[in-house]
N, C-alpha and C positions, 0 to 999 in steps of 0.2 A: 503493498498499499505506500503510495507516494506520500510526502509530507503534505502536501495541499490537499489530499484526499484525507488525512488523520486530522487535519484541522476542520476540515468540513462535517467529518464525523464528530470529533470533539464537540463543535459549536451546535450539531445537531443533538447530542446528548445532553447538552445544557438545558433545552427545552423540556427535557425528560425530569428535570429538577436533581439532577446529580451534580454530587461536589466535584471538584476539580480533581481530588484524589481518585473517586470513583470513577470519572471519565478515563483519566490518566491509566487507571487499572485495567478498565474495559479495553481501551486500545492496545495495552499490552496482551491482554487475553486473545485478542484479534491477531496476534501477531504469534500465537501459540507458545508464549511463554508460561513457564512453571510459576508458582507462588514464589519459590526461592530466588529466580530469576529476576522477577519484579523486584522483589525486597532488596534485593543488592543493589538495583539501577537506582530505585528511589531512594535506598538507605533507609529503610524500614525493616523491621522483623517479618518474616513470614507469617507469624500469626497475625500482624496487623494488615497484611495483604488480604488475607483470608477472610478477616472481618469487612473489609472494604466490598469483597467479591459477595459476602452473604448478605450485605446491605444492597448491591446491585440486584441480587436474586430475589429479594423482597420487593424493592422498588418495580421491577419488572416483570414480577409474578412467575418467576421461574423456580422450578423444584430441584434442580442439579445445575452443575457447572457447564455440562455438555449444552444442557437447554439454553442455558445464557448464552454461551459463546453462539448458538445457533440463531438465537433471536438479534445478538448484536451484530452477527453477519448480515442477517436480513435488513437491519437498520442501516448497515454500510452499503448494501446494494442499492437500498431505494436512494440514500444520498448520491452515488455515483450515478444514476440512472435520471437524476433531476438536474 
């Protein structure tokens, strides 16, 4: 995903009322990164990243990480199409 696409997805996620950290974690999940990789890059603990992802799942009404990533991919595809 290009930088401009990431920025556009990031701004669209803002409309869903996500925090900056939640949006950042969402973008990293879209890139296929694991909690530990995201944590290292953001200088957070893996547990903190897991909490952000759990908050994302609640806000986007997903039961699993896989369902969350699929929903995020759907959002990203809609953004690319517009």
